[in-house]
Structures are given as C-alpha cells and as structure tokens.
Steps between C-alpha positions, in 0.01 A plus 500: 500500500528146361128500410542832314803369310315180411201704381725720287670195348162349411388828345813518284457135390133554408589814308760308301253220425230744387741703287644186338156367410364802311134582442235228532356333192184291464671175400845345528732464206691182430875468495613365166749248639318383810130489416429619855277807522657825613350841555572842642416398858458198723168316493373297792220275375742222592761593759729212594870450571739212438863467608784386274847388603753441219822304556755438224777247570469555873491882484188695597394746232319819587173554321522852356276783613253651252455199272189588300506868598605780268466877509161473325351163591476219751429138407261272683809300606779711647748559782545815705822403675761224529321288764392236248133589540309485171197728503199356318278803458264413219183638347335157489532149643697344213765246584849644484810282505862526600578485127285813451704676769831396341376631162420836663852486651645420157692196631466140378359230728480130416623163621848597373509880534479730802589866556706530183691173563468172309547162660829332411547124479379342824308810609128573511247753620305382803188662641353477849152644554383540858755242612407238238704405193342616173595248231372681188630802309523778762356754258162332554487569875177687573550809711272495803483702819787441745656239276864430586703406191865397498678453166851358491741428216758252615641299662562599766144531628462689828247441774296821504282580802135585440439870438355688796253760378530848649192655660267657248534244225 
C-alpha cells in the first residue's frame, strides 16, 4: 500500500514537472536578468547539488521552492523545494556562482546585502563554505557538488551544523 502511494506521488510529481517544462527545444534561452541559461526542460551534462542556509539577524530563512522554474522554462540553477538544495543542472561545465543563483532568484547578494536585507551599522554578511570562513564577496562562491554554504547577516551569528545530504544526492 505504501509503495503504491509512493509510486503514485512520484508519478504526479513527474507529470507536473513535464507539464511545467513544455516541449523540448534544441538550445537553452537566457534569462535577461540572470544571464544563466534556461530552457524548456532540465539538462544533465552537469548534474550537481549545493546546499544553502540563510540566516538573517539570528533567524533562519527558508529558501523558496521553484526558484528558476516557471510554467515554460527551467534554469540551469534552480530549486525544487524548500530544503535549501540548489540544483545545478547545466548543459556544459561552465563555472556557476552563488551570485548567479541569487540573480536567478532576483535577490541581491553582497558583503552588505542578503535575502532582501541590508546590513545596518555594525552588521555584515558572513559566509561559511564547507565549514571554512569565506572572506571575499559571497557572490563569487563557486557552486560545486555537495558544497555546504551558510550565509548570515548579523550579528548575531549562529553556529550551524554541517548539512547532511539525503540519499540520492
């Protein structure tokens, strides 16, 4: 019974993904604002995943589902759900950055701006990549497979445990 329900749920999800992507096309189009290729369906020449945790003034922020996905296209950088997993599903091996993802999202990212918030006096944006402080502009962080990124605007700055990847990623 549980297996049948799980199978039905997967079938519904796949139907929704296929319907939302439209008919295939030979090459991706570019989003005007982001400069990240998008097309009518996912491409898997490069298929990696990174995880992003966002904290603003001590409060965890949920990464929205369907960043980079519309009714007619899906970008090479996107989310499917609110887990914080960034899907890097690209048609070539180009380097893609966290700044590219934030442009697809339509939200500013810099040393003084995170998730629609600007740093006030005495505040800053701090980045931790795979447990190590990243001292440069966080928009330059290269997205690689199983990368664990924590961005915080603060203080306060929380201690965030390393992300544990679910099976299948």
